[in-house]
C-alpha positions in Angstrom: 310.4 31.2 26.1 306.7 31.9 26.7 306.4 33.3 30.2 309.8 34.9 30.5 312.0 37.4 28.8 315.0 35.7 29.9 316.5 32.9 27.7 316.7 29.6 29.3 316.3 25.9 28.3 312.8 24.6 28.2 313.4 22.2 31.1 314.2 25.2 33.3 310.7 26.8 32.7 309.2 27.6 36.2 305.6 27.9 34.8 303.6 25.0 33.4 303.4 25.1 29.6 301.5 22.9 27.2 302.8 23.1 23.7 301.3 21.9 20.5 303.3 22.0 17.2 302.3 22.4 13.5 302.4 18.7 13.1 299.8 18.2 15.8 297.4 20.7 14.2 297.8 19.2 10.7 297.1 15.6 12.1 294.0 16.7 13.8 292.4 17.4 10.4 291.0 20.6 11.7 291.7 23.9 9.7 290.0 25.9 12.6 292.8 26.4 15.2 290.2 27.2 18.0 288.4 23.8 17.4 291.8 22.1 17.7 292.7 24.0 20.9 289.5 23.0 22.6 291.1 19.5 23.2 293.4 21.3 25.6 292.0 20.9 29.2 292.6 24.6 29.9 290.7 25.8 26.9 287.5 23.6 26.7 285.3 26.7 27.2 286.7 28.5 24.2 284.2 29.8 21.6 284.4 28.3 18.2 282.1 29.2 15.3 279.3 26.8 16.7 278.9 29.1 19.6 278.9 32.5 17.9 276.4 31.7 15.2 272.6 31.5 14.8 270.6 32.1 18.1 273.9 32.8 20.0 273.6 36.4 18.6 271.6 38.5 21.1 269.5 41.3 19.8 271.3 44.4 19.4 274.7 42.9 19.1 277.1 43.9 16.3 280.3 42.3 14.9 280.2 39.0 16.9 279.3 36.5 14.3 281.8 33.8 13.8 284.4 35.0 16.2 286.7 32.4 17.5 287.8 33.5 21.1 290.1 31.4 23.6 288.9 31.2 27.2 291.7 30.0 29.6 290.6 28.2 32.7 287.0 29.1 32.1 287.5 32.7 33.4 286.5 34.2 30.0 288.2 35.5 26.9 288.8 38.9 28.4 291.0 37.5 30.9 292.9 35.4 28.4 296.0 37.1 27.0 296.6 36.1 23.3 300.2 36.7 21.8 301.8 36.3 18.4 305.6 35.7 18.8 305.3 37.0 22.4 303.7 40.3 21.3 300.1 41.5 21.7 297.8 41.2 19.0 294.9 43.8 18.1 291.4 42.6 19.3 288.7 41.3 16.8 285.6 42.2 18.9 284.6 45.9 19.2 285.1 47.3 22.6 287.0 44.4 24.0 290.6 43.1 24.0 289.6 39.6 22.9 291.6 38.3 19.9 289.8 36.7 17.0 291.9 33.5 16.4 290.7 33.5 12.8 293.1 36.4 12.2 296.1 33.9 12.9 297.4 32.0 9.9 297.0 28.2 10.5 299.9 27.0 8.4 302.4 29.7 9.6 302.1 28.4 13.1 305.2 26.6 14.4 303.7 25.9 17.8 301.2 27.1 20.4 302.2 27.6 23.9 299.5 27.5 26.7 300.7 28.9 29.9 299.0 29.0 33.2 300.4 31.5 35.7 300.6 35.1 36.8 301.6 36.5 33.4 300.8 40.2 33.9 304.3 40.8 35.4 305.9 39.7 32.2 303.3 40.8 29.5 301.1 43.3 31.1 297.4 43.3 31.9 294.7 40.8 30.7 296.7 37.7 31.4 295.0 36.8 34.6 294.3 33.2 33.8 297.5 32.9 31.7 298.8 33.3 28.2 298.3 31.6 24.7 301.3 32.4 22.6 301.3 31.6 18.8 304.8 31.1 17.7 305.2 31.7 13.9 307.6 30.0 11.6 310.7 32.0 10.8 313.7 31.5 8.3 311.6 29.5 5.8 313.7 28.5 2.8 311.8 26.9 -0.1 308.2 26.4 -1.1 305.5 24.6 0.8 301.9 24.2 -0.2 298.9 22.3 1.3 295.4 21.9 0.3 292.5 20.0 2.1 288.9 19.4 1.5 286.4 17.8 3.9 282.7 17.2 4.2 280.3 15.6 6.6 279.0 12.1 5.7 275.6 13.7 5.3 277.0 15.8 2.3 277.1 19.3 4.2 279.2 21.4 6.5 282.0 21.3 3.8 285.4 22.8 4.4 288.0 24.0 1.8 291.5 24.9 2.9 294.6 26.0 0.8 298.0 27.4 1.9 301.2 28.5 0.1 304.4 29.5 1.8 307.5 30.6 0.0 310.7 31.8 1.6 314.3 32.5 0.7 317.5 32.9 2.7 320.2 35.1 1.4 323.1 37.0 2.4 324.9 33.9 3.6 321.9 33.0 5.8 321.8 36.3 7.5 318.6 37.4 5.8 315.3 35.9 4.8 312.1 36.8 3.1 309.0 34.6 3.7 305.6 35.2 2.0 302.4 33.2 2.9 298.9 33.1 1.7 296.0 31.0 3.1 292.4 30.5 2.2 289.7 28.8 4.3 286.0 28.4 3.6 283.4 26.7 5.7 279.9 25.9 4.4 277.0 26.7 6.9 274.9 24.2 8.7 271.3 24.8 9.8 269.5 23.5 12.7 267.0 21.7 10.4 269.8 20.0 8.5 269.9 17.5 11.2 266.7 15.5 11.7 267.2 14.9 15.4 267.3 18.7 15.9 264.2 19.5 13.8 260.6 20.0 15.3 259.5 16.4 15.5 262.5 14.9 17.0 264.0 17.8 19.1 263.6 17.4 23.0 263.7 20.3 25.4 263.8 20.5 29.2 260.8 22.3 30.7 258.8 22.5 33.9 256.3 19.7 33.7 252.6 19.6 34.6 251.4 17.7 37.5 254.5 17.8 39.5 254.1 16.7 43.0 257.2 16.5 45.1 255.6 14.1 47.7 254.8 11.6 44.9 257.7 9.2 44.1 258.8 9.3 40.6 257.3 12.9 40.0 259.9 15.3 38.7 259.7 19.0 38.2 261.6 19.2 34.9 261.7 16.7 32.1 262.1 16.5 28.3 259.3 17.1 25.9 258.9 17.1 22.2 257.1 19.4 19.8 257.7 22.5 22.2 256.0 25.5 21.0 255.6 29.3 21.7 252.0 30.0 22.7 249.8 32.9 21.5 251.3 32.9 18.1 251.7 31.0 14.8 253.5 30.7 11.6 250.1 30.5 10.0 248.7 33.5 11.8 246.9 34.1 15.1 243.6 36.3 15.1 241.4 36.9 18.2 237.9 38.3 17.7 235.9 38.5 20.8 235.9 34.9 22.2 237.0 33.4 18.9 240.5 32.5 17.9 241.2 31.9 14.3 244.2 30.6 12.4 245.4 33.0 9.7 243.8 30.8 7.0 240.4 31.2 8.5 240.2 27.9 10.3 239.5 27.8 14.1 242.8 27.9 16.0 244.1 24.9 17.7 246.1 25.9 20.7 248.9 23.9 22.0 248.7 22.5 25.5 249.9 25.3 27.7 252.5 24.1 30.3 251.2 25.2 33.6 254.5 25.9 35.1 256.5 27.3 32.1 256.1 29.9 29.4 255.8 27.2 26.6 253.1 24.9 25.0 253.2 21.6 23.3 251.7 20.9 19.8 248.7 22.6 18.2 249.0 25.5 15.8 251.5 27.5 17.9 254.9 28.4 16.7 257.5 25.7 17.0 260.6 26.5 19.1 262.9 24.5 16.9 262.3 26.8 13.9 264.1 29.8 15.6 267.3 28.1 16.3 268.8 29.2 12.8 272.4 28.3 11.8 274.4 26.1 14.2 277.6 26.7 12.0 278.1 29.8 10.0 279.4 30.4 6.5 283.0 31.5 6.6 285.4 32.8 3.9 288.9 33.8 5.1 292.0 35.1 3.1 295.3 35.7 5.0 298.4 37.3 3.6 301.6 37.4 5.7 305.1 38.7 5.0 308.1 38.2 7.3 311.6 39.3 6.8 314.8 40.0 8.7 318.3 41.1 8.1 321.1 40.5 10.5 323.7 43.2 9.7 325.8 42.2 12.6 325.4 40.7 16.1 324.9 44.3 17.2 322.1 45.3 14.7 319.3 42.7 13.5 316.1 44.1 12.1 313.1 42.2 11.4 309.6 43.1 9.8 306.4 41.5 10.0 303.1 42.4 8.1 299.8 40.8 7.5 296.3 41.3 6.1 293.5 38.9 6.9 290.0 39.4 5.8 287.3 36.9 7.1 283.6 37.2 6.1 281.2 35.3 8.2 277.5 35.0 7.6 274.9 33.5 9.9 271.1 33.3 10.1 269.1 33.2 13.3 265.3 33.3 13.8 262.5 34.4 11.7 260.8 37.7 12.1 257.1 38.4 12.8 254.1 40.6 13.2 253.0 41.1 16.9 250.4 42.0 15.7 249.8 43.6 12.3 246.5 45.7 11.9 244.8 44.9 8.6 241.8 46.9 7.2 238.7 44.9 6.5 238.9 45.7 2.8 242.0 43.7 2.4 241.2 40.8 0.0 243.5 38.4 1.6 241.3 38.1 4.8 239.5 34.8 4.8 235.7 35.0 4.8 235.3 33.3 8.3 237.5 36.0 9.9 235.8 38.8 7.8 232.4 37.8 8.9 233.5 37.7 12.6 235.1 41.1 12.5 232.1 42.6 10.8 229.7 40.9 13.4 231.8 42.4 16.1 231.7 46.0 14.5 235.3 46.1 13.8 236.9 48.1 11.0 240.2 46.2 11.1 241.7 42.9 12.5 244.9 42.3 14.3 247.0 39.2 13.2 250.0 37.9 15.0 252.3 35.8 12.9 255.7 34.3 12.9 256.9 34.7 9.3 258.5 31.3 8.3 258.0 32.5 4.6 260.1 35.6 4.8 263.8 35.0 4.9 265.4 34.5 8.3 267.1 37.5 9.9 270.9 37.4 10.2 274.3 39.2 10.0 277.2 39.2 7.9 280.5 40.5 9.5 283.6 41.2 7.4 286.6 41.7 9.4 289.9 43.1 8.1 292.9 42.9 10.2 296.1 44.7 9.6 299.2 44.3 11.6 302.8 45.3 11.4 305.8 44.8 13.6 309.3 46.4 13.4 311.8 44.9 15.7 315.4 45.8 16.2 317.7 43.6 18.4 321.4 43.3 19.0 324.1 42.3 21.3 325.8 45.2 23.1 328.4 43.0 24.8 328.7 39.3 25.8 326.5 39.9 28.8 324.0 42.5 27.4 321.5 42.7 24.5 318.7 45.0 23.6 315.4 44.7 21.8 313.2 47.5 20.6 309.9 47.1 18.7 306.9 48.9 17.6 303.6 46.9 16.8 300.6 48.5 15.1 297.3 46.6 14.6 294.0 47.6 13.3 290.7 45.7 12.8 287.9 47.0 10.7 284.5 45.4 11.2 281.7 45.9 8.8 278.6 44.4 10.3 275.6 44.0 7.9 272.2 43.1 9.4 270.4 40.9 6.9 266.7 40.8 6.0 265.4 43.6 8.2 262.0 44.9 7.3 261.7 48.7 6.6 258.6 49.9 8.7 256.9 52.2 6.1 257.6 49.7 3.2 256.4 46.5 5.0 253.2 48.5 6.3 252.6 49.5 2.6 253.0 46.0 1.5 250.5 44.6 4.2 248.0 47.2 3.2 246.4 45.5 0.3 243.3 46.3 -1.9 241.8 44.9 -4.9 242.4 47.0 -7.9 238.8 48.0 -9.3 240.0 48.1 -12.8 242.1 45.0 -13.1 240.7 43.0 -10.2 244.4 42.3 -9.1 245.4 42.5 -5.5 247.8 45.5 -5.2 249.3 47.8 -2.5 247.0 50.5 -1.6 249.4 53.4 -2.0 250.0 54.5 -5.5 253.4 55.8 -4.6 254.3 52.4 -3.1 253.2 50.8 -6.2 255.5 53.1 -8.3 258.3 52.2 -5.9 257.8 48.5 -6.6 255.6 47.4 -3.8 254.1 43.9 -4.0 251.2 43.0 -1.5 252.1 40.8 1.5 249.5 38.1 2.5 250.0 37.0 6.1 246.8 35.0 6.2 248.1 31.4 6.1 251.4 29.4 6.5 253.2 29.9 3.2 251.5 32.8 1.6 253.9 35.6 1.3 255.1 36.1 -2.3 258.9 36.1 -2.7 258.5 38.9 -5.3 257.7 41.2 -2.4 261.0 40.8 -0.7 263.1 43.4 -2.7 260.8 46.1 -1.8 260.7 46.0 2.1 263.8 44.0 3.0 266.9 46.0 3.9 270.5 45.2 5.0 271.7 48.1 7.0 275.6 48.3 7.3 277.4 49.5 10.6 281.1 49.9 11.0 283.6 49.5 13.8 287.3 50.1 14.0 289.8 48.9 16.7 293.4 50.1 16.7 296.4 49.2 18.9 299.8 50.8 19.2 302.6 49.1 21.3 306.1 50.4 21.6 308.5 48.3 23.7 312.1 48.5 24.7 314.0 46.1 26.8 317.6 45.1 27.9 318.4 41.5 28.8 321.6 40.0 29.9 323.5 38.8 33.0 326.0 40.0 35.6 328.5 37.3 34.5 331.3 40.1 34.1 331.0 41.2 37.6 330.2 38.0 39.6 329.0 34.3 39.1 327.0 32.2 41.5 327.6 28.5 41.8 324.7 27.9 39.5 325.8 30.5 37.0 325.4 34.3 36.4 322.3 36.2 37.6 320.3 36.9 34.4 318.0 39.9 34.2 315.5 41.8 31.9 314.4 45.3 32.3 312.4 47.7 30.1 309.3 49.8 29.4 306.3 49.7 27.3 303.8 52.2 25.9 300.3 51.1 24.6 297.3 52.8 23.2 294.1 51.0 22.4 291.0 52.5 20.8 287.6 51.3 19.7 284.9 53.1 17.8 281.5 52.0 16.5 279.3 53.8 13.9 275.9 52.3 13.5 273.9 52.6 10.2 271.8 55.7 10.0 268.7 53.6 9.4 269.1 51.9 12.7 269.6 55.1 14.6 266.7 56.6 12.9 264.5 53.6 14.0 263.3 52.7 10.4 262.6 49.1 10.9 259.4 47.2 11.6 258.4 46.3 15.1 261.1 44.0 16.7 263.4 43.6 13.7 265.8 46.2 15.0 263.9 47.6 17.9 267.1 48.4 20.0 268.4 51.6 18.8 272.2 51.5 18.7 274.3 54.5 20.0 277.5 55.5 18.3 280.5 54.9 20.7 284.0 55.8 20.9 286.8 55.1 23.6 290.3 54.8 24.0 293.1 54.4 26.8 296.7 54.4 27.0 299.2 52.9 29.5 302.8 53.5 30.4 304.6 50.6 32.0 308.0 49.7 33.5 309.0 46.1 34.1 311.8 43.9 35.3 312.7 40.3 35.7 315.6 38.4 37.3 316.6 34.8 37.6 319.0 33.7 40.2 320.7 30.3 39.6 321.9 29.3 43.0 323.2 25.9 42.2 323.9 23.7 39.2 325.4 20.4 38.3 326.1 19.2 42.0 324.9 16.1 43.8 321.3 16.4 44.8 321.3 19.9 43.1 321.4 19.4 39.4 319.5 22.8 39.3 318.3 25.3 41.9 317.2 28.6 40.8 314.7 31.3 42.1 313.3 34.2 40.1 311.0 37.2 40.2 309.3 39.5 37.9 307.4 42.9 38.5 305.6 45.5 36.4 304.3 49.0 37.2 301.6 50.3 35.0 299.9 53.7 34.7 296.5 53.8 32.9 294.7 56.8 31.7 291.5 55.1 33.0 292.1 53.2 36.2 295.3 54.8 37.5 298.2 52.8 38.6 298.5 49.0 39.0 301.2 46.6 40.1 301.8 43.1 39.3 304.5 40.6 40.3 305.6 37.1 40.3 308.0 34.8 42.3 309.1 31.5 40.9 311.6 28.7 41.7 312.8 25.4 40.1 314.6 22.6 41.8 316.0 19.4 40.2 317.8 17.2 42.5 318.9 15.1 39.4 318.4 16.0 35.8 315.5 13.7 35.3 313.4 15.2 38.0 312.4 18.9 38.4 310.1 20.6 40.9 308.7 23.9 40.0 306.4 26.5 41.4 305.3 30.2 41.1 303.3 32.6 43.0 302.1 35.9 41.6 299.7 38.9 41.3 298.1 39.8 38.0 295.7 42.5 37.1 293.2 43.1 34.4 292.2 46.7 33.6 288.5 47.2 32.4 288.3 47.1 28.6 287.0 50.0 26.4 283.3 48.8 26.4 283.2 48.1 30.1 284.1 51.8 30.7 283.0 53.9 27.7 279.9 52.2 26.3 277.1 54.8 26.1 273.7 54.2 27.3 271.9 52.0 24.6 268.9 49.7 24.3 268.9 46.2 24.6 266.3 43.4 25.1 265.8 40.0 26.7 263.3 37.1 26.9 262.6 36.4 30.7 261.7 33.4 32.5 260.9 35.2 35.7 262.6 33.6 38.7 259.5 34.4 40.8 257.1 32.5 38.7 255.6 29.8 40.9 257.3 27.1 38.9 260.7 28.7 39.5 260.7 29.6 43.1 261.8 26.2 44.2 265.1 26.7 42.1 267.9 28.9 43.1 268.9 29.6 46.7 266.9 29.2 50.0 266.3 32.9 50.0 264.4 32.9 46.7 260.9 31.9 47.8 260.7 34.6 50.6 262.4 37.3 48.6 260.0 36.8 45.6 256.9 36.9 48.1 258.1 40.2 49.3 259.1 41.7 45.8 255.8 40.8 44.1 253.7 42.0 47.1 255.5 45.4 47.1 254.7 45.9 43.5 251.1 45.2 44.0 250.9 41.8 42.5 249.6 38.5 43.9 252.4 36.0 44.6 249.7 33.1 44.4 248.8 33.8 40.7 252.2 34.8 39.6 252.8 32.6 36.6 253.9 32.8 32.9 250.3 32.1 31.8 249.0 35.2 33.7 251.9 37.5 32.3 250.8 39.2 29.1 254.5 39.9 28.3 255.6 36.2 28.9 256.4 35.5 25.2 257.9 38.8 24.1 261.3 40.4 24.6 261.5 43.0 27.4 263.3 46.3 26.3 266.2 47.3 28.6 269.3 49.4 28.7 273.0 48.5 28.8 275.9 51.1 29.6 279.5 51.2 30.7 280.7 52.3 34.0 283.6 54.9 34.3 284.2 54.1 37.9 285.4 50.5 37.4 288.7 49.4 39.1 291.3 46.9 37.9 290.7 43.3 38.7 293.2 41.7 40.9 294.2 37.8 40.8 296.5 35.9 43.0 297.9 32.7 41.4 300.1 29.9 42.5 301.3 26.9 40.6 303.2 23.9 41.7 304.4 20.9 39.7 306.9 18.3 38.9 308.5 17.1 35.7 309.9 13.7 35.2 312.2 12.7 32.4 313.3 9.2 33.0 314.7 8.5 29.4 315.4 10.4 26.3 312.3 11.3 24.5 309.8 10.6 27.5 308.6 13.4 29.9 305.7 13.6 32.4 304.6 16.7 33.8 302.1 17.3 36.6 301.0 20.7 37.8 298.5 22.2 40.1 297.1 25.8 39.6 295.0 27.9 41.9 293.7 31.3 40.8 291.7 33.7 43.1 290.2 36.8 41.5 288.7 39.6 43.4 287.1 42.8 42.4 286.0 41.0 39.2 284.1 43.0 36.7 280.8 41.1 36.2 278.2 41.9 33.7 275.5 39.1 34.1 272.7 38.8 31.4 269.3 40.1 32.2 268.0 36.7 33.4 270.9 36.2 35.7 270.4 39.7 37.2 266.7 38.9 37.9 267.7 35.6 39.6 270.6 37.1 41.5 268.3 39.7 42.8 266.1 37.3 44.6 269.0 34.6 45.4 270.9 37.0 47.7 270.4 37.1 51.5 268.5 40.3 51.2 266.7 42.4 48.4 269.1 45.3 49.3 271.6 44.5 46.5 272.8 46.1 43.3 270.9 43.5 41.2 267.5 44.3 42.3 268.1 47.9 41.7 268.6 46.9 38.0 265.4 45.3 37.6 262.1 47.2 37.3 258.7 45.6 37.8 255.2 46.8 36.7 253.2 48.5 39.5 250.1 46.5 40.0 251.3 43.1 38.8 255.0 42.8 39.6 256.0 41.4 36.3 259.3 42.5 34.9 259.0 45.4 32.5 262.6 46.8 32.3 266.2 46.4 33.3 269.6 47.9 33.2 272.9 46.1 32.5 276.0 47.6 33.8 279.4 46.3 34.7 280.4 46.3 38.4 283.5 45.4 40.4 281.3 43.1 42.5 282.3 39.6 41.8 285.0 37.0 42.9 286.2 33.9 41.2 288.4 31.0 42.0 289.5 28.2 40.1 291.9 25.3 40.8 292.8 22.0 39.3 295.5 19.8 37.9 297.0 19.2 34.5 298.9 16.1 33.3 301.1 16.2 30.2 302.7 13.0 29.0 305.0 13.0 25.9 306.7 9.8 24.7 308.7 9.5 21.4 310.8 6.5 20.4 312.2 4.8 17.4 312.5 1.1 16.9 314.8 -0.7 14.6 312.1 -2.4 12.6 308.6 -1.1 13.8 309.4 2.4 13.0 308.7 5.7 15.2 306.0 5.9 17.9 304.9 9.2 19.2 302.5 9.3 22.1 300.8 12.4 23.6 298.4 12.6 26.6 297.1 15.8 28.0 294.6 15.4 30.9 292.9 17.9 33.2 291.1 17.7 36.5 289.0 20.8 37.5 288.9 20.8 41.3 286.9 24.2 41.7 285.5 26.9 39.6 283.6 29.2 41.7 281.9 32.5 41.3 280.6 34.8 44.1 278.3 37.4 42.4 278.2 40.0 45.1 280.0 40.3 48.5 278.3 37.9 51.0 276.3 36.1 48.2 276.1 32.4 47.9 279.1 30.6 46.2 278.2 29.4 42.8 280.1 26.1 41.9 280.4 26.0 38.1 282.5 22.7 38.1 281.0 20.3 35.7 278.8 22.9 33.9 278.5 23.1 30.3 282.1 23.3 28.5 283.7 23.0 32.1 284.1 19.3 32.7 285.6 18.1 35.9 287.7 15.5 34.0 288.9 15.5 30.5 291.8 14.3 28.4 293.2 13.9 24.9 295.4 11.0 23.9 297.1 11.1 20.6 299.3 8.2 19.4 301.1 8.3 16.1 302.9 5.7 14.2 305.4 6.2 11.4 307.0 3.4 9.4 308.7 4.2 6.1 306.3 6.5 4.0 303.3 5.7 6.2 302.0 7.7 9.1 298.9 6.7 11.2 297.5 9.0 13.7 294.6 8.6 16.3 293.2 11.1 18.6 290.7 10.4 21.4 289.0 13.5 23.0 287.3 12.5 26.2 285.1 14.6 28.7 283.0 13.4 31.6 279.4 14.2 31.3 278.6 17.7 32.5 275.6 18.7 34.6 272.4 19.9 33.0 271.4 22.0 35.8 273.3 24.0 38.5 274.1 22.8 41.8 272.0 25.5 43.4 268.9 24.2 41.6 269.5 20.4 42.4 270.5 21.0 45.9 267.2 22.8 46.6 265.2 20.2 45.1 266.1 16.4 45.1 263.2 15.7 42.7 264.1 18.4 40.2 264.8 15.9 37.4 264.9 12.1 36.7 268.4 11.1 37.5 269.0 9.7 34.1 268.8 13.3 32.7 271.0 14.7 35.4 274.1 15.0 33.1 274.8 15.3 29.4 276.4 12.3 27.8 280.1 12.0 27.9 282.2 13.1 25.0 283.9 10.3 23.1 285.4 11.8 20.0 287.6 9.4 17.8 289.7 11.0 15.1 291.9 8.9 12.6 294.3 10.0 9.8 296.6 8.3 7.5 299.5 10.0 5.5 301.7 8.6 2.7 304.9 10.4 1.9 305.2 9.7 -1.7 308.7 11.2 -1.9 310.5 14.1 -0.3 308.4 16.5 -2.0 304.9 15.2 -2.0 302.5 13.7 0.5 298.8 13.1 0.6 296.6 12.2 3.6 293.0 11.6 4.6 291.2 11.1 7.7 287.8 10.9 9.7 286.9 13.0 12.6 284.3 11.9 15.0 284.5 8.4 13.5 281.8 7.0 15.7 279.4 9.9 14.7 278.5 10.9 18.1 275.6 13.3 18.3 274.7 16.0 20.8 272.6 15.3 23.7 268.9 16.4 24.0 268.1 19.9 25.3 268.2 23.5 24.4 272.0 23.3 23.6 272.9 22.0 20.0 276.7 21.3 20.6 277.0 19.5 23.9 279.0 17.3 24.3 279.9 17.7 20.6 279.0 19.7 17.5 276.1 18.4 15.3 278.4 18.2 12.2 278.8 14.5 12.8 281.3 12.3 11.1 283.6 14.4 9.0 285.7 13.0 6.2 288.6 14.9 4.6 291.5 14.5 2.1 294.5 16.6 1.6 297.8 16.9 -0.1 301.2 18.6 0.8 304.0 19.8 -1.6 307.3 21.0 -0.5 310.3 22.0 -2.5 313.7 22.9 -0.9 311.9 23.4 2.6 314.4 23.7 5.4 
């Protein structure tokens, strides 16, 4: 049972568990397990491919494209423990413990258990918010195959899936060998593939001009179309004296600069929508699994598991640019108007800034290879004692390839064009460059770069990372029945020990560390990293059945679990759990638990060396931003800017020369981190009024202290001025330019400074019944209520209430009725979430006229999915369905997937074949 090493019936589980089986996954029509699990209320904040593609990749990041990471209760993937058959799985993201769900084969899953509770006492660190356990199929005898193809009704975002499972029992059923292969492919989807996300239709929320809080109907923030980045253009931007030219020589038409924001509207400025890139990556996944076991006797049973998974994910983000490029006046591409103005000004060259929409987008392709093997030996030593010893090895190799980076020397050579006096052709000035294949690049205009030039200056540097995991575990389970028995039965126990070693290393491409790339293509210089830790652990668990099968005491039991861990990094930690279950009658059970869980800092949080990073800032101290945040912000900004020598009265994005560029900074690990500690309690009731019908209602409450927090650079800048005083660790991490006060640097480092608390309820209803004539009905309802999700950034700071924020709805549910009659099965799924807030409570509380009330929340999620399946015979079935039947679209704003992804209506067809399956 997930959540315990002691064998007991499901209805005796003391912790709340929500389970979904293989049939539920297949009826969803989704071949991506993470996308399926996002319908579970506890997992709505999980990261699927739409949240790890395109612009979601920060500059300087490696190996994160297309990751699928589960986030239980909104406390983060690092606090969600993912298991396979109750054992740990190697991470998929360098420097972390986060498991890439793409590495788990879809069609080998028998069920997925989602458990909330203090799981550290049973499974070790990281299960602060709970556990997600993938239970795989065993003892498969026969052959099963499935194939599915799907595509959006717009003819894109296609998915192809195929699986084959073959198994055989032998030795009178005491042995089995099962082999499985799985293939999945997803076609990418770009931002501009959806008309409502492209430049003319896309709406963004910005600080509006003319805002007057005293005037009714005046709002600080509102939606605008045609949003642009000022002082730059995809056609070129040239300033000569008091004249501003477009790259093609025409007079530049600037957009209307927003007085209280860093953007403009219209004109020749660069469109913001063009920088979004992919909203869904290209994915290719191959998975091979082998499972076997042999039961020599009750005293000796051996099982082996092995798997290899390769996933290749490709995603493109924004375009590169020149900020600026210096061009000599003998360059024949310079338009006559610009050339004349430059000569009249006595210049020998011109500077042209340009966002290069005619050079391929920059991107990344990540190939992850996951290897995992398990050897497990179990057996019964007596009628009251069994043993289990296992060894697990896991390895993930990541090859991260940056795509379409410009080599500095080659791109400069291509920009430096002259006219060949002999042929009259425009060529690269350098003879050596011409010999190497240089084709001149023309940046004076909108679509002027010759594609033949790409091969010369574009490069794809390759970096590598490797993560390894060794886990050795041995335990004894049994009961004291040979010595004594309580009225409820014998006292059961489990005791054992575990050793675990995890390592992560990263080797960046030499071209990256040598800084060979042009301007901002790869301006963050990565640093090789290497880190590891090991931990020795001892654990124990006991279940005491006090009463059973008595009037008003069908079951009464209490239990406890504890674990002591000794880390090579943070020293010793302790975790424990107490639980109990009381059933006055078999049809009603009350259950509860209380425990202490821990999370040790991961490898990156401790060992990451000092390396570069960057961020685009919307300074919280801009005049337009000071009314946001806490009540402390205004005064703190006044003091901060004044101390730096700036003028608070003119402190705007328009006056900041760095307002539209990325500010360089530094990120590093922290060897002085401590383990996080969480206190969790759960309480619930399960009602089973009739066979096949159950209702479970549970409340959970998780409090986390000494939480490790690494906010992004904008959050650090805001946290600095939103605290009661400027004497806080966040202000020490932000540097400001002397004389103006504008941000010019920052440091990002994890600290044990935060606290979190989350609480809520979950309702789980399952009802399955068969009628004489109408067939079989199967109804499933899972609903969630998020009562609180709070963060305190630093001790004494203002509490941030994150309930109803993006991907953290206050109310949500999934209802899935299925009807089977004869060969026909009809399935329907409704996924609903209430509309989440666009703006934080801190911002709206500080300003009642922040935004028009109709834009206060995003639209509700109403996703309707349907499927029909026909069983032709015992061996063959085909099915088809439509997901997002009503074709709901994302709401307006900077996000592209709230409340739903922009894939839209998705149609799929599939077939299943089975032979001799049991």
